[in-house]
C-alpha positions in Angstrom: -3.4 28.5 -12.4 -1.6 26.1 -9.9 -1.9 22.4 -10.1 -1.1 20.2 -7.2 -0.5 16.5 -7.5 -0.8 14.2 -4.4 0.5 10.7 -4.7 -0.7 8.2 -2.1 -0.5 4.5 -1.8 -3.8 2.9 -2.6 -4.8 1.8 0.7 -7.9 2.4 2.9 -7.7 4.1 6.2 -10.3 1.8 7.8 -10.3 -2.0 8.0 -11.6 -3.7 4.9 -11.0 -0.8 2.5 -8.4 -0.6 -0.2 -8.6 3.1 -1.0 -9.5 6.5 0.1 -13.2 7.4 0.7 -14.8 10.1 -1.5 -15.0 12.2 1.7 -11.3 11.9 2.4 -10.5 12.8 -1.2 -12.8 15.8 -1.0 -11.1 16.9 2.4 -7.6 16.5 0.5 -8.9 18.8 -2.4 -10.1 21.4 0.0 -7.0 21.3 2.3 -4.5 21.4 -0.6 -6.4 24.3 -2.3 -6.7 26.1 1.0 -2.9 26.0 1.6 -2.4 27.8 -1.8 -5.1 30.4 -0.8 -3.6 30.9 2.7 0.1 31.0 1.5 0.0 32.6 -2.0 -3.6 34.1 -2.1 -4.6 31.9 -5.0 -8.4 31.6 -5.2 -9.9 28.2 -4.6 -11.4 28.1 -8.1 -8.0 28.6 -9.7 -6.4 25.7 -8.1 -6.3 22.1 -9.5 -5.7 19.2 -7.4 -5.1 15.7 -8.8 -5.0 12.6 -6.5 -3.0 9.6 -7.7 -3.4 6.4 -5.9 -0.5 4.1 -6.5 -0.6 0.3 -5.6 1.6 -0.3 -2.6 3.7 -2.8 -4.7 4.7 0.1 -7.0 5.8 2.3 -4.1 9.0 1.8 -2.2 11.8 3.3 -0.2 15.0 2.1 1.5 15.3 -0.4 -1.5 12.1 -2.3 -0.6 8.5 -2.2 -1.6 6.6 -0.1 0.8 4.9 -2.9 2.8 8.1 -4.7 3.4 9.9 -1.6 4.4 6.9 -0.8 6.9 7.1 -4.4 8.2 10.9 -4.0 8.7 10.6 -0.8 10.5 7.7 -2.2 12.7 10.1 -5.0 13.7 12.5 -2.5 15.0 10.2 -1.0 17.6 
């Protein structure tokens, strides 16, 4: 039984939101499960998908918190 963990920063995709919607999460659950069905032949009801939303302050790369890194990269454009 496969298990997929999806980690995302806790941010909304529309103005004024701070997290994914239930519909977006449902689409991620189905999409990830379909990948394993299509690639490995794993039935949908055998696949577990866990979504972990991480506060952007707890996510970083390039030696910076995520939001600072994005701001830095936006300034380069």
